C-alpha positions as CSV (number, residue, x, y, z in Angstrom):
1,M,0.0,0.0,0.0
2,R,2.8,2.3,0.8
3,I,4.5,1.7,-2.6
4,E,1.2,2.3,-4.5
5,S,0.6,5.6,-2.7
6,E,4.1,6.8,-3.6
7,T,3.5,5.8,-7.2
8,V,0.3,7.6,-7.4
9,A,1.8,10.7,-5.8
10,E,4.8,10.7,-8.2
11,K,2.7,10.5,-11.5
12,P,1.3,14.0,-11.4
13,V,4.7,15.4,-10.5
14,R,6.4,13.8,-13.5
15,K,3.7,14.7,-16.0
16,L,3.1,18.2,-14.8
17,P,5.9,20.0,-16.8
18,H,4.7,18.0,-19.9
19,R,1.1,19.1,-19.3
20,R,2.2,22.7,-18.9
21,S,4.1,22.6,-22.2
22,D,1.2,21.1,-24.0
23,R,-1.1,23.8,-22.7
24,Y,1.4,26.5,-23.7
25,R,1.8,25.0,-27.2
26,A,-2.0,24.6,-27.6
27,L,-2.4,28.2,-26.5
28,L,0.1,29.4,-29.1
29,R,-1.1,27.0,-31.8
30,G,-4.8,27.8,-31.5
31,K,-7.7,25.6,-32.2
32,N,-7.5,26.0,-36.0
33,R,-3.7,25.6,-36.4
34,P,-2.9,22.4,-38.3
35,V,-0.8,19.9,-36.3
36,W,2.0,19.9,-39.0
37,E,2.7,23.6,-38.6
38,E,5.6,24.6,-36.3
39,D,4.8,26.2,-33.1
40,P,5.2,30.0,-33.4
41,N,8.0,31.6,-31.3
42,P,7.9,35.2,-29.9
43,L,10.5,36.5,-32.4
44,G,8.7,35.1,-35.4
45,L,5.4,36.7,-34.2
46,V,7.1,40.1,-33.7
47,V,8.7,39.9,-37.2
48,K,5.4,39.0,-38.8
49,G,3.6,41.7,-36.9
50,V,6.1,44.4,-38.0
51,A,6.0,43.2,-41.6
52,L,2.2,43.2,-41.7
53,L,2.2,46.7,-40.2
54,L,4.7,48.0,-42.8
55,I,2.6,46.5,-45.6
56,V,-0.6,48.1,-44.3
57,L,1.1,51.5,-43.9
58,T,2.5,51.1,-47.5
59,V,-1.0,50.6,-48.8
60,L,-2.8,53.1,-46.7
61,F,-0.4,56.0,-46.8
62,P,-0.9,56.9,-50.5
63,L,-4.7,56.6,-50.0
64,Y,-4.5,58.9,-47.0
65,T,-2.5,61.6,-48.9
66,V,-4.9,61.5,-51.8
67,V,-8.0,61.8,-49.6
68,L,-6.4,64.5,-47.4
69,T,-5.3,66.5,-50.4
70,S,-8.8,66.4,-51.9
71,L,-10.2,67.8,-48.6
72,S,-7.5,70.5,-48.3
73,T,-7.7,74.1,-49.4
74,Q,-5.5,75.5,-52.2
75,A,-3.5,77.4,-49.6
76,D,-2.5,74.2,-47.8
77,V,-1.6,72.5,-51.1
78,V,0.7,75.5,-52.0
79,R,2.2,75.5,-48.6
80,S,3.0,71.8,-48.7
81,G,4.3,72.0,-52.3
82,G,2.1,69.2,-53.6
83,L,0.3,66.4,-51.8
84,V,-0.8,67.2,-48.3
85,I,0.5,65.0,-45.4
86,V,-0.3,67.1,-42.4
87,P,-3.9,68.2,-42.3
88,G,-4.7,71.9,-42.2
89,G,-7.8,73.7,-43.2
90,L,-10.3,71.1,-44.6
91,S,-12.8,72.0,-47.3
92,L,-15.3,70.2,-49.5
93,S,-15.0,72.8,-52.3
94,A,-13.2,70.3,-54.6
95,Y,-16.1,67.9,-54.4
96,T,-18.6,70.7,-54.7
97,Q,-16.8,71.8,-57.8
98,I,-16.7,68.4,-59.6
99,L,-20.3,67.4,-58.7
100,S,-21.8,70.8,-59.6
101,G,-23.3,69.4,-62.8
102,G,-20.2,69.4,-65.1
103,I,-18.6,66.6,-67.1
104,V,-17.4,64.8,-64.0
105,T,-21.0,64.5,-62.8
106,R,-22.2,63.2,-66.1
107,A,-19.2,60.8,-66.3
108,T,-20.0,59.4,-62.9
109,I,-23.6,58.7,-63.9
110,V,-22.4,57.1,-67.1
111,S,-19.9,54.8,-65.2
112,I,-22.6,53.8,-62.7
113,G,-25.1,53.0,-65.5
114,I,-22.6,51.0,-67.5
115,T,-21.4,49.1,-64.5
116,V,-24.8,48.2,-63.3
117,V,-26.2,47.2,-66.7
118,G,-23.0,45.5,-67.8
119,T,-22.6,43.6,-64.6
120,V,-26.2,42.3,-64.6
121,L,-26.1,41.5,-68.4
122,S,-22.7,39.7,-68.2
123,T,-23.5,37.8,-65.0
124,T,-26.9,36.6,-66.4
125,V,-25.3,35.5,-69.7
126,S,-22.4,33.8,-68.0
127,V,-24.7,31.9,-65.6
128,L,-26.9,30.7,-68.4
129,A,-23.9,29.7,-70.6
130,A,-22.2,27.9,-67.6
131,Y,-25.3,26.0,-66.6
132,G,-25.9,24.9,-70.2
133,L,-22.3,23.7,-70.5
134,S,-22.4,21.9,-67.2
135,R,-25.2,19.6,-68.4
136,P,-23.6,16.6,-70.1
137,G,-26.6,16.1,-72.4
138,S,-27.0,19.7,-73.5
139,F,-27.0,20.6,-77.2
140,A,-23.5,20.9,-78.8
141,H,-21.9,20.6,-75.3
142,R,-18.4,19.9,-76.3
143,P,-18.0,22.1,-79.4
144,L,-19.3,25.1,-77.6
145,L,-17.0,24.4,-74.6
146,F,-14.1,24.1,-77.1
147,L,-15.0,27.5,-78.6
148,F,-15.0,29.1,-75.2
149,L,-11.6,27.6,-74.5
150,I,-10.3,29.0,-77.8
151,T,-11.2,32.6,-76.9
152,M,-9.0,32.4,-73.8
153,F,-5.9,31.9,-75.8
154,F,-6.6,33.6,-79.2
155,G,-8.2,36.9,-79.9
156,A,-9.1,38.8,-83.1
157,G,-7.2,41.9,-82.2
158,M,-8.0,45.5,-81.8
159,I,-8.5,46.5,-85.5
160,P,-11.0,43.6,-86.4
161,T,-12.9,44.3,-83.2
162,Y,-13.1,48.0,-84.0
163,L,-14.3,47.2,-87.5
164,L,-17.0,44.9,-86.1
165,V,-18.2,47.5,-83.6
166,S,-18.2,50.1,-86.3
167,N,-20.2,48.0,-88.8
168,L,-22.7,47.2,-86.1
169,G,-23.3,51.0,-85.7
170,L,-22.1,51.1,-82.0
171,I,-19.7,54.0,-82.4
172,D,-20.6,56.7,-79.9
173,S,-23.0,54.2,-78.2
174,Y,-23.0,53.1,-74.7
175,W,-23.4,49.5,-75.8
176,S,-19.9,49.7,-77.3
177,L,-18.6,49.8,-73.7
178,I,-20.6,46.7,-72.7
179,L,-21.1,44.3,-75.6
180,P,-17.5,43.8,-76.7
181,G,-16.4,42.4,-73.3
182,A,-19.8,41.2,-72.1
183,V,-18.8,37.5,-71.5
184,S,-15.5,36.3,-70.0
185,A,-14.7,32.7,-70.8
186,F,-12.7,32.5,-67.6
187,N,-15.8,33.4,-65.5
188,V,-18.0,31.0,-67.5
189,L,-15.6,28.2,-66.7
190,I,-15.5,29.0,-63.0
191,L,-19.3,28.9,-62.9
192,R,-19.4,25.7,-65.0
193,A,-17.0,24.0,-62.6
194,F,-19.1,25.0,-59.7
195,F,-22.4,23.9,-61.3
196,M,-20.9,20.5,-62.2
197,G,-20.2,20.0,-58.5
198,V,-23.8,20.3,-57.5
199,D,-25.1,16.9,-56.4
200,R,-26.9,15.3,-59.3
201,S,-29.3,13.5,-57.0
202,I,-30.9,16.9,-56.0
203,T,-31.5,18.0,-59.6
204,D,-32.7,14.5,-60.6
205,A,-35.2,14.5,-57.7
206,A,-36.4,18.0,-58.8
207,R,-36.8,16.7,-62.3
208,I,-38.8,13.7,-61.3
209,D,-41.1,16.1,-59.4
210,G,-41.8,17.9,-62.6
211,A,-39.3,20.8,-62.4
212,G,-37.9,22.1,-65.7
213,D,-34.4,23.4,-66.3
214,W,-35.3,27.0,-65.6
215,R,-36.9,26.1,-62.3
216,I,-33.9,23.9,-61.3
217,L,-31.6,26.7,-62.1
218,G,-33.5,29.4,-60.4
219,Q,-34.7,27.6,-57.3
220,I,-32.1,25.0,-56.7
221,V,-28.7,25.6,-58.4
222,L,-28.5,29.4,-58.0
223,P,-29.3,29.5,-54.2
224,M,-26.5,27.0,-53.7
225,S,-24.1,29.1,-55.8
226,K,-24.4,32.5,-54.2
227,A,-20.7,32.6,-53.3
228,V,-19.4,31.9,-56.8
229,V,-22.0,34.1,-58.5
230,A,-21.1,37.0,-56.2
231,V,-17.4,36.6,-57.1
232,V,-18.1,36.5,-60.8
233,A,-20.4,39.6,-60.5
234,L,-17.5,41.4,-58.5
235,F,-15.1,40.5,-61.4
236,Y,-17.5,42.0,-64.0
237,G,-18.3,45.0,-61.9
238,V,-14.7,46.0,-61.2
239,G,-13.9,45.5,-64.9
240,Y,-16.7,47.7,-66.1
241,W,-16.0,50.4,-63.5
242,N,-12.2,50.6,-64.3
243,A,-12.5,50.2,-68.1
244,F,-11.4,53.2,-70.1
245,F,-9.7,51.8,-73.2
246,N,-13.0,50.9,-75.0
247,A,-14.2,54.4,-74.4
248,M,-11.1,55.8,-76.0
249,L,-11.7,53.7,-79.1
250,Y,-15.4,53.9,-79.6
251,I,-16.6,57.1,-77.8
252,N,-16.0,60.4,-79.6
253,D,-18.4,62.6,-77.7
254,N,-16.9,63.6,-74.4
255,A,-20.3,64.0,-72.9
256,K,-20.6,60.2,-73.0
257,W,-17.2,59.5,-71.5
258,P,-17.1,57.3,-68.3
259,L,-15.4,58.5,-65.2
260,Q,-12.2,56.6,-65.8
261,L,-11.6,58.3,-69.2
262,V,-12.2,61.7,-67.6
263,L,-9.8,60.7,-64.9
264,R,-7.2,59.7,-67.4
265,S,-7.6,62.8,-69.6
266,Y,-7.9,65.4,-66.8
267,V,-5.7,64.0,-64.0
268,L,-3.0,62.3,-65.9
269,Q,-2.8,64.4,-69.0
270,G,-3.8,67.7,-67.5
271,V,-6.4,68.3,-70.3
272,T,-9.0,71.0,-69.6
273,L,-12.4,69.4,-70.0
274,P,-15.3,71.5,-71.3
275,G,-18.0,71.9,-68.7
276,S,-15.9,70.6,-65.9
277,G,-15.8,74.0,-64.1
278,V,-12.1,73.6,-63.6
279,G,-9.5,76.0,-64.9
280,Q,-6.5,75.2,-67.0
281,V,-3.9,73.1,-65.2
282,D,-0.4,73.6,-66.3
283,I,1.5,70.4,-65.5
284,D,4.8,71.2,-67.2
285,D,5.8,74.0,-64.9
286,G,4.9,71.9,-61.8
287,A,2.0,74.2,-60.7
288,V,-0.3,72.7,-58.2
289,T,-3.4,74.6,-59.3
290,G,-6.3,72.3,-59.3
291,L,-4.6,69.5,-57.4
292,P,-7.4,69.1,-54.8
293,V,-9.8,68.7,-57.7
294,K,-7.6,66.0,-59.3
295,M,-7.5,64.1,-56.1
296,A,-11.3,64.5,-55.6
297,V,-11.8,62.9,-59.0
298,M,-9.5,60.0,-58.0
299,V,-11.3,59.5,-54.7
300,L,-14.7,59.6,-56.5
301,A,-13.4,56.8,-58.8
302,I,-12.1,54.7,-55.8
303,I,-15.1,55.0,-53.5
304,P,-17.5,52.5,-55.2
305,I,-14.9,49.7,-55.2
306,L,-14.1,50.4,-51.5
307,V,-17.7,50.2,-50.6
308,V,-18.7,47.1,-52.7
309,Y,-15.6,44.9,-52.2
310,P,-15.9,44.4,-48.4
311,M,-19.5,43.2,-49.0
312,V,-18.4,40.5,-51.4
313,Q,-14.9,39.7,-49.9
314,R,-16.3,37.0,-47.6
315,H,-17.5,35.1,-50.7
316,F,-14.3,35.7,-52.7
317,T,-12.0,32.9,-51.5
318,K,-14.9,30.4,-51.1
319,G,-16.3,31.1,-54.5
320,V,-13.1,30.9,-56.4
321,I,-11.8,27.8,-54.6
322,F,-15.1,25.9,-55.0
323,G,-15.3,26.9,-58.6
324,A,-11.8,25.7,-59.3
325,I,-11.9,22.4,-57.4
326,K,-15.4,21.1,-57.9
327,G,-16.1,19.3,-61.2
């Protein structure tokens, strides 16, 4: 009895350091850390934290200077010799000036309209095309899929595309900013891969109950595919909002310019835009006249993406990974 009691008393003493180390490792590792990853050490955590902080500052500092300059007065801009870093007198005069009904206001409305219409049209066509290509028994399944794949590697080029748009009578038309790039083969393939991963037993059961393809797509497949559809819509929306090259080619009337082309012409090239309410900006002699207005136009072009992206970001990784793996 005396030996057994000594053994029982010795066991906790021997395993106590081991248990403490296990608890310490588990605390550092966290519940979601894979077992094959190395335990983090304090030096590594500090280095990673400093590196992440530097990256965040590198990204946010230019945005900070642009926003602060757009809210600064002309006197502060002249005093700082360019972009404002230390805030002084804040003013909304630059935003009032560009949104007072001139070409920047029209360009913003044009960009919003093109982005909304183009995103809805492109997402709808891509979903329908991907769903049709994901059904093995659909009409001309393999030839159509082969045609989609060809467009990812070969293109007609700028001149044939311009001639096609011109022969269709789309020059100086808003449709010239939407139709030439309405469907992306890459996005269609992402959607197709996800649709092919949907359990066939669910769609077969719905078909047995009398549901057609439209009802299966609208009430079964799409509710299960919100993540990947949201990601594809984000791709299209960002593409339409940032596009300016098609407007350079097909739009001759500056009243129909989107915001990105106005941004390029006014901010980067220093061109005085009719109806913009902004005086001539001389870039060659380094003058800073109109710099708050330039920065305000840039902020106006950035805001929609900053507002929309966080709403879709939680679906981003999930949608792309599922669309790439499934099928």
